[in-house]
N, C-alpha and C positions, 0 to 999 in steps of 0.2 A: 410440565412447564420448564423444569430444570433441563431436561434433555433437549427440549426445543431451543432453549436459549443457548446451550452448548453447541448444538448443531448450527444455529444461526451465527454464533461467534466464530466457529471454525470457518464457515462460509465467508463471513465478513473479513476475517483475517487473511484467508487465502486470496480473496479478491484484492485486498489492499497490498498483499505481498506480491501479487502479479505485477501491478503497476510499479511498485517500489523496485522490484527485481529488474524489470525492463530498464528503468531509469538508472538504477545503481550500476548494473552491468555495462550499459552503454556509456555512462560517465567514466567508469573505471577503464573501460577499453579505450575510449577517446583520450582520456588523460594519460594513460600509459603509452599509447601509440604516439602521442605528441610530446612525450617526455616532460609533462608538467610535474611540478613538485607534488609531494604527497598532499599538502594542504590544498593546493589548487585542484588536484584530482578529486579529493573528497568534496570540495565545494561544488564542483561540476556534477559529481555523482548525486549528491543530495538534492541539488536543484532539479536535475532530471528525474529523480525519484519522485519528488513532489509533483512535478509537471505531469508525468505519466500516471501517477496515482490519482491525481485529480481528474485527468482526462478520462481515464477508464470509468470513473464514477459519474462524470458529467454526461457522457454520451448516452447512457440509457435514460437519463432524466430528460435530455433534449428529445429523444425518441418518444418519450411518454407525453411530450407536449409542453414541457416547461420552457420558459424563455431562458436565454443564456444567463442573464443576471441572477434570476431566481435559482436556476440549476446550480450555478457556481456558488451561491451563498449557502445552499443546502449542503453541497459537497465540502465546502470549507468547514462547516460546523460538524459534519459527519466524520470526516476522514483525517483532519489535521492531527489530532492526538495519536491516532493509530500510526500514521505515517511517521510522525516525529519519533515515536517510541521505536519503530523499526529502524529508522535511520541512525539513531543514537547507538542502539545495540549493534547493528550491522557494522558500523564504522569502528566502534570500539573493538569488536572481535577482529576485524581486519587489521587494525593497528596493533593488537596484542599478539598476533601471529608473526613471529620473526620472518621477515622477507616476503610477506604476502603482497604488500603494495609494490615492492620493487622487483618481484619475480618475473614479470612480463607475461604477456597473453598466451604464449605457447608453453609456459611452464605449468605442469600439473599443480604445483603449490598454489598458484593463483586461483585456479578453479576449485580445488579442494577447500581452500580458505573461504572462497566466496560461498560455496555450498554450506559450510559450517556457519558462516556469518548470517546467511539468510534463514537457516534453520533456527538459530538462536533468536533472530528477529521475530520469527513467527511465534515462538514460545513466549517471548516478552510481550508481544502485542495481543495475544489471545486473551489474557485476563483483562486487559484494557478494553478490548472490544466487548467482552462478556459483561463487564461492569456498565459500560455505556448502553448496551442493549437493555440491561435491567432497569436503567433509568429512562428508557424510551429515547435514547440519543444514539449517536454513532450511525451505523448502517440502518437502524430502525427509521431514521429520518428519510433516507433515500428510498427505502422500501415502501414507506407510507405514500410517497408520491408516485410509485409505480403500481399501486394497488395491491401491495403484498403486506402480509402481517405475520411476522415471526415464523417463517418456514412454511406457511400455507401457500397454495398455488396462486400464481398471479391472477388478478381479476381480468375480465375480458379486456381486450385492447381498447375498446371504446368506453370503458367504464369511467375512466378518470382522465381528464385533460385539464391541467391548470393553466 
């Protein structure tokens, strides 16, 4: 059970990190390219991280047959704490590295800082996701709607449509 929960937590954290990274990197690239202030850039990056994080979790639920409102409410409950944890850590790391936010998109400092920040975000969110899974929350909620149960193979496509 413990190994299964760890594997599921890694999977949930990587899934969440994917959406967060897409939004975070897009936001930082847009903010940097437009010459926005550091706070404006962070606000844009966080907004896009939540948007993409929620979107990547919502799409499979819609495909599984849930309505938009139901899918989004499940995703809000499942992903908000994980995304928030990632965003706080990611942005604190970026702010803590001298010159990371001001270095520009073609500077390796920006990309190395982003890699470090996203790695730190993963390690911060993993225990959050593991705890939530242990309580039947977090990504366990989304997998329940997709006919999955903590690392087992998905149920047949027609098995569950809400």
